[in-house]
C-alpha positions in Angstrom: -35.0 41.6 -30.9 -35.0 43.7 -33.9 -38.3 45.1 -35.5 -38.1 43.0 -39.2 -39.3 44.6 -43.0 -39.1 42.6 -45.7 -39.2 43.4 -49.4 -40.0 40.1 -52.0 -38.4 40.2 -55.4 -39.6 37.7 -57.6 -40.6 36.4 -61.1 -44.2 36.3 -62.9 -43.1 32.7 -64.2 -46.7 31.6 -63.8 -49.8 32.0 -62.4 -49.3 29.3 -60.1 -46.0 30.2 -58.8 -47.3 34.0 -58.5 -49.9 32.3 -55.9 -47.2 30.2 -54.4 -45.4 33.3 -53.7 -48.2 35.1 -52.4 -49.0 32.3 -49.7 -45.7 32.5 -48.5 -46.0 36.3 -47.9 -48.9 36.0 -46.4 -47.4 33.7 -43.9 -44.9 36.2 -43.4 -47.3 38.8 -42.3 -48.8 36.5 -39.8 -45.8 35.8 -38.6 -45.2 39.1 -37.1 -43.1 40.4 -40.1 -43.8 43.0 -42.4 -43.5 42.3 -46.7 -43.3 45.1 -48.8 -44.2 43.4 -52.3 -45.9 44.9 -55.8 -49.3 43.0 -55.6 -49.9 45.2 -52.4 -47.9 48.1 -52.4 -46.9 48.9 -56.0 -49.2 52.0 -57.1 -50.6 52.8 -60.5 -48.4 55.8 -62.0 -45.3 54.8 -60.5 -42.1 53.6 -61.9 -41.4 49.7 -61.4 -37.9 50.2 -61.6 -37.3 52.8 -59.2 -40.0 51.4 -56.4 -37.9 48.1 -57.1 -34.9 50.1 -56.6 -36.3 52.1 -53.7 -37.7 49.1 -51.4 -33.8 47.4 -51.9 -31.7 50.4 -50.9 -34.7 51.4 -48.4 -33.2 51.5 -44.7 -36.0 50.0 -42.8 -36.3 47.1 -45.5 -34.4 44.5 -42.9 -33.9 42.0 -45.5 -34.4 41.4 -49.5 -36.2 37.7 -50.1 -35.4 36.8 -53.6 -37.9 34.2 -54.9 -35.6 31.9 -57.0 -36.7 29.6 -59.6 -36.3 29.0 -63.4 -38.1 32.2 -64.2 -36.2 34.6 -62.1 -32.3 32.8 -62.5 -33.0 33.1 -66.4 -34.5 37.1 -66.6 -31.9 38.2 -63.7 -29.0 36.6 -65.6 -30.2 38.3 -68.6 -30.2 41.8 -67.4 -28.1 44.6 -69.1 -27.2 47.7 -67.3 -29.4 47.3 -64.6 -33.1 47.1 -66.3 -34.1 43.4 -66.5 -37.1 42.0 -68.9 -39.2 42.6 -65.6 -38.5 45.5 -63.4 -39.2 43.6 -60.0 -36.0 41.4 -60.6 -32.5 42.2 -58.9 -30.3 43.0 -61.5 -26.3 42.4 -60.8 -25.9 46.2 -60.6 -28.5 46.8 -57.9 -27.5 43.6 -56.2 -23.6 45.5 -56.1 -24.7 48.9 -55.3 -27.1 47.7 -52.1 -26.0 46.4 -48.6 -25.2 42.7 -49.8 -26.2 41.5 -46.3 -29.9 42.0 -47.1 -30.3 39.7 -49.6 -31.8 36.0 -48.7 -32.0 33.9 -51.5 -35.2 31.6 -51.1 -35.0 28.3 -53.3 -38.5 27.5 -54.8 -37.2 25.0 -57.6 -34.5 23.1 -58.6 -33.0 22.6 -61.9 -32.9 18.8 -62.9 -30.0 17.3 -61.8 -31.4 18.7 -58.5 -29.3 21.8 -57.9 -31.0 25.4 -57.1 -32.0 27.6 -59.6 -30.2 31.0 -58.2 -29.0 33.9 -60.2 -25.1 34.3 -61.0 -24.6 37.4 -58.7 -25.7 35.4 -55.5 -24.6 32.0 -56.3 -22.1 32.2 -53.3 -24.6 33.5 -50.7 -26.6 31.0 -48.5 -29.9 30.2 -49.1 -32.7 28.9 -47.7 -34.5 26.1 -49.4 -38.5 26.2 -49.5 -38.5 23.8 -52.3 -39.2 20.2 -50.7 -42.5 19.6 -48.1 -39.8 17.3 -45.7 -37.8 20.1 -45.1 -40.2 23.1 -45.6 -41.3 24.0 -42.5 -37.4 23.2 -40.8 -35.8 25.9 -43.3 -39.3 28.0 -42.8 -37.9 28.0 -39.0 -34.6 29.0 -39.6 -36.1 32.0 -42.1 -38.0 33.5 -39.6 -34.9 33.7 -36.8 -32.8 35.1 -39.5 -35.3 37.4 -40.4 -35.5 38.2 -36.5 -31.8 38.2 -35.7 -32.6 35.3 -33.2 -30.2 32.3 -33.3 -31.7 28.6 -32.6 -28.1 28.1 -30.5 -26.4 30.7 -28.0 -22.6 30.8 -28.4 -21.8 30.0 -24.8 -19.7 33.0 -22.7 -16.3 32.0 -23.1 -14.4 30.5 -20.3 -11.4 29.9 -19.0 -8.7 27.5 -20.3 -8.8 24.2 -18.1 -5.8 24.5 -15.6 -4.8 20.8 -16.5 -3.2 22.9 -20.3 -0.4 24.6 -17.7 1.1 21.2 -16.7 2.4 18.3 -19.7 2.0 15.7 -17.3 -1.8 15.9 -17.5 -1.7 14.8 -21.2 -2.0 10.7 -20.2 -0.7 9.4 -23.6 0.2 6.5 -21.9 -3.8 5.5 -20.7 -4.6 6.6 -24.3 -2.6 4.2 -26.2 -3.7 1.7 -23.5 -7.5 1.7 -24.7 -6.1 2.4 -28.2 -4.3 -1.3 -27.9 -7.9 -2.6 -26.0 -10.2 -1.3 -29.1 -7.6 -2.9 -31.4 -8.2 -6.2 -29.9 -10.0 -8.8 -31.5 -13.9 -9.5 -30.1 -12.8 -13.0 -28.5 -9.5 -12.0 -27.5 -10.5 -11.8 -23.5 -6.9 -12.7 -22.6 -4.7 -9.5 -24.0 -8.3 -7.3 -23.3 -7.4 -8.3 -19.3 -3.9 -7.8 -19.2 -4.2 -4.4 -21.2 -6.8 -3.6 -18.0 -4.4 -4.7 -15.4 -1.9 -2.2 -17.4 -4.2 0.3 -17.6 -5.3 0.3 -13.7 -1.7 0.7 -13.3 -0.9 3.7 -15.3 -4.2 5.0 -13.8 -2.9 5.1 -10.4 0.7 6.7 -11.4 -1.2 9.6 -13.8 -3.8 10.5 -11.2 -1.0 10.6 -8.2 0.2 13.5 -10.5 -2.9 15.4 -9.9 -2.6 17.5 -6.4 -4.9 19.2 -4.5 -2.6 21.7 -3.0 -0.2 24.3 -4.7 2.7 25.5 -2.2 1.8 23.2 0.3 -1.2 24.9 1.1 -4.5 22.9 0.7 -7.9 24.9 0.5 -11.6 24.9 -0.8 -10.1 26.6 -4.4 -7.1 24.1 -4.3 -9.3 21.2 -3.8 -11.7 22.4 -6.9 -8.7 22.5 -8.8 -7.9 19.1 -7.8 -11.3 17.8 -8.9 -11.2 19.8 -12.0 -7.4 18.9 -13.2 -9.5 15.2 -13.1 -12.1 15.9 -15.7 -9.6 14.4 -19.1 -8.5 11.3 -16.7 -12.0 10.7 -16.0 -12.9 11.3 -19.9 -10.4 8.2 -20.9 -12.1 6.5 -18.0 -15.2 7.1 -20.4 -13.3 5.9 -23.5 -11.8 2.5 -22.1 -15.7 1.6 -20.9 -16.2 1.9 -24.7 -13.6 0.3 -25.6 -14.6 -3.1 -23.1 -18.1 -2.6 -24.8 -17.1 -3.0 -28.1 -14.7 -6.1 -26.9 -18.0 -7.9 -25.3 -16.6 -8.0 -22.1 -18.4 -8.5 -18.8 -18.2 -4.7 -17.3 -19.0 -5.8 -14.2 -15.6 -7.2 -13.6 -14.2 -5.1 -15.2 -15.6 -2.1 -13.4 -15.2 -3.6 -9.8 -12.0 -4.2 -10.6 -10.6 -1.0 -11.5 -12.9 0.6 -8.3 -11.2 -1.5 -5.9 -7.9 -1.7 -7.5 -7.4 1.9 -8.5 -9.1 3.1 -5.4 -6.7 1.3 -3.4 -3.5 2.1 -5.3 -3.9 5.9 -4.8 -4.4 5.2 -1.0 -1.5 4.1 -1.3 0.7 6.1 -2.6 -1.4 9.0 -1.1 -0.1 7.2 2.3 3.5 6.5 1.9 4.5 9.7 0.3 2.6 12.4 2.8 1.9 9.7 5.5 -2.0 11.1 5.7 -4.6 8.7 6.2 -7.9 7.7 4.1 -10.2 10.8 6.0 -7.2 13.4 5.3 -8.5 16.4 2.9 -5.3 15.6 0.8 -7.3 12.9 -1.3 -10.2 15.2 -1.2 -10.2 15.2 -4.9 -9.7 11.7 -5.5 -12.9 10.9 -3.3 -14.5 13.3 -5.5 -13.4 11.6 -8.9 -14.3 7.7 -7.6 -17.9 9.0 -6.4 -17.9 10.4 -9.8 -16.6 7.3 -11.4 -19.1 5.1 -9.6 -22.2 7.1 -10.9 -20.2 7.3 -14.5 -20.2 3.4 -14.1 -24.2 3.3 -13.7 -25.0 5.7 -15.6 -23.4 3.7 -18.4 -25.2 0.8 -17.7 -28.3 2.0 -17.5 -27.4 3.6 -21.0 -27.0 0.5 -22.1 -30.0 -1.0 -20.2 -26.9 -3.4 -18.5 -29.0 -4.4 -15.4 -27.3 -7.4 -14.4 -24.4 -6.1 -14.4 -25.6 -3.0 -12.2 -26.7 -5.8 -9.9 -23.2 -7.5 -9.9 -21.4 -4.4 -9.6 -23.5 -2.8 -6.5 -23.4 -6.8 -4.7 -20.0 -6.9 -5.0 -17.3 -6.7 -1.7 -14.8 -4.0 -2.3 -11.8 -4.6 -0.2 -10.3 -0.9 0.7 -7.5 -0.3 2.6 -8.6 2.8 4.7 -5.4 2.2 6.6 -2.1 1.0 5.5 -2.7 -1.8 7.6 -5.5 -3.8 6.5 -8.1 -4.0 3.8 -11.7 -3.9 4.6 -14.6 -5.6 3.2 -17.0 -2.2 1.9 -20.0 -2.1 0.2 -20.6 0.1 -3.1 -20.7 3.1 -0.6 -17.3 3.4 0.6 -17.0 5.1 -2.9 -19.3 7.7 -1.8 -17.7 9.4 1.4 -17.6 12.6 3.1 -15.6 14.9 1.2 -14.5 17.1 3.8 -13.4 20.3 2.0 -16.4 20.0 -1.0 -19.5 19.0 1.9 -18.2 21.1 4.9 -18.2 24.5 2.2 -20.0 27.4 3.1 -21.9 30.0 1.4 -21.2 34.1 1.6 -23.4 34.4 4.3 -21.7 31.4 6.4 -24.9 28.8 6.1 -23.4 25.6 4.8 -24.0 24.9 1.5 -26.0 21.6 0.9 -24.7 19.0 -1.3 -21.9 21.2 -3.0 -20.7 18.6 -5.1 -23.3 18.6 -7.1 -22.8 21.7 -8.2 -19.3 20.9 -9.1 -20.7 17.9 -11.1 -23.3 19.5 -13.0 -20.4 21.4 -15.1 -18.9 18.2 -15.9 -21.4 16.5 -18.0 -21.2 14.2 -21.0 -23.8 13.0 -23.5 -25.3 11.1 -24.4 -25.1 9.0 -21.0 -23.6 11.2 -18.1 -26.3 14.5 -18.9 -28.0 16.2 -15.3 -30.6 13.6 -15.6 -28.8 10.5 -16.0 -26.8 11.7 -12.9 -29.8 11.9 -10.7 -31.2 8.7 -12.0 -27.9 6.7 -11.2 -27.9 8.8 -7.9 -31.6 6.8 -7.2 -30.5 3.7 -8.8 -27.5 3.5 -6.2 -29.5 4.5 -3.1 -32.2 1.9 -3.8 -30.0 -1.1 -4.4 -28.3 0.1 -1.2 -30.8 0.2 0.9 -31.8 -3.3 -0.4 -27.9 -4.9 0.2 -26.6 -2.8 2.8 -24.4 0.2 2.3 -25.6 3.8 2.6 -25.6 5.4 -0.7 -26.8 9.1 -0.1 -27.9 10.2 -3.3 -27.3 13.9 -3.2 -28.0 14.5 -6.6 -32.0 14.2 -6.6 -32.5 18.0 -6.0 -31.3 18.5 -9.1 -33.9 16.3 -10.7 -37.7 16.1 -11.1 -39.3 14.4 -7.9 -40.9 11.3 -9.9 -37.7 9.7 -11.5 -38.6 8.3 -15.1 -36.8 4.5 -14.4 -39.3 4.3 -11.2 -42.4 5.8 -13.3 -42.1 3.4 -16.2 -42.6 0.3 -13.6 -45.9 0.7 -15.0 -45.3 -1.0 -17.9 -44.6 -5.0 -17.3 -41.8 -4.7 -20.1 -39.8 -2.5 -18.3 -40.3 -4.2 -14.9 -38.5 -7.6 -16.8 -36.0 -5.7 -18.2 -35.1 -4.2 -14.9 -35.7 -7.0 -12.4 -32.3 -8.4 -12.5 -30.8 -5.7 -10.5 -33.2 -6.7 -7.5 -32.5 -10.2 -7.9 -36.5 -11.4 -8.5 -37.6 -13.3 -11.1 -40.9 -12.0 -10.5 -43.5 -9.4 -9.8 -44.7 -10.9 -6.3 -41.4 -11.4 -5.0 -40.2 -7.7 -6.1 -43.5 -6.2 -4.3 -42.7 -8.0 -1.1 -38.3 -7.1 -1.4 -39.5 -3.0 -1.5 -42.5 -3.6 0.9 -39.9 -5.2 3.8 -36.7 -2.2 2.9 -36.5 0.7 5.2 -35.7 3.5 2.4 -36.0 6.2 4.9 -32.2 7.9 6.1 -31.4 9.6 8.5 -31.2 13.0 8.2 -34.0 13.8 5.8 -33.5 17.0 4.2 -36.8 19.3 5.2 -37.4 21.1 1.9 -37.5 17.8 0.1 -38.0 14.2 0.5 -35.1 11.5 -0.9 -37.4 9.9 -3.6 -38.4 6.1 -3.2 -39.7 3.5 -5.6 -43.1 3.6 -3.3 -43.2 7.7 -3.0 -42.7 7.2 -6.9 -45.7 4.5 -8.1 -48.1 2.3 -5.9 -47.2 -1.1 -5.5 -50.3 -1.6 -7.4 -49.7 0.0 -10.7 -46.1 -1.9 -11.0 -46.7 -4.3 -14.3 -50.6 -2.9 -15.2 -49.5 -1.8 -18.4 -47.9 -3.5 -21.1 
């Protein structure tokens, strides 16, 4: 952080204005910025013009703050040969001869049209508006950051271009077109939306199958993670698909369950036909990661929109998945949270097994506003709790990235919140909910030794639920 020092140039427009400038200068001093101004630093016998000129050209002065009001603008614009009506007014000549990056216009007054008063010589420079009480604090902070050269938003480091840019087949134009067609349907046109959704599922399988987890017939950790990275654009199209369905007031659970079952089966069948590989083959590791992610994503989307009845339907649905080429098995939603060989077996440089490495990958795939890290943790916890109740084993590995007390459960103190989410549990009243939670075994094996998996009971006592409005 650089050591700042500022010189304030202002007009003696009125006593009130001078007092306002003095208060501003005092606050800068309190905030650690040395200030030079005539009232404090100009001594008897000094030449005012040379004093002002010296401050502007002094290399220790990092910024010159030009306090702009109507009086300053009139005198600055009327200046001739570098001398204005007052010697503390910056003239065009002094401005041109100095390092212009030092100057920051500070707006203290606007004209009758609401436009800021600024001298002609610095009209094009970015200014800080302190004329409006509503934005004063926010803009004052911006000024302080500018003086200290500490930005509010830090530019991230430059990464590598996405791998999918190297392959034109990853443009997914046909999928994007189908999503646009769904958006263009009327809100009551359920038949064409269903038909377009079938098309979306079929094309999704085709496009997804183009994304491989191996290169030159070699498959390893790097090729699988590259395959996962290459699924990001097609995953984002699924986001757009959900949004389009939501806009058309469709029953999202119907479309989510159909997508998970049909597309997952489609990609497994295509893989078996082409490579004669089973469901457990590492050839489909990147697909298994994507469907685990899409299940989390869909749950997070429904939580964000408070569609808890839809979550109940998605979790309780029976999914008929062709784990082999011969038959379909009725499975719970936990079939989409299966073991991902190459990722879940990943070891660190020391040879120790990395705990839940897929979470490290997922952290890099956040998507605002409803699929940020905390949303992933919440969705994972909801799926774990509901699977323990309805059957299935959903290991909530993302919990290690969140708080021990997950908000959706801590907020159960509120009766209003309980009434919202109770439909997820298929209960109508508080007592039925408590009975359901107390009789369900939420302890899964193996339990991590360093931090237990959060459950509803570990977050809130049963007596606290529904006690607040």
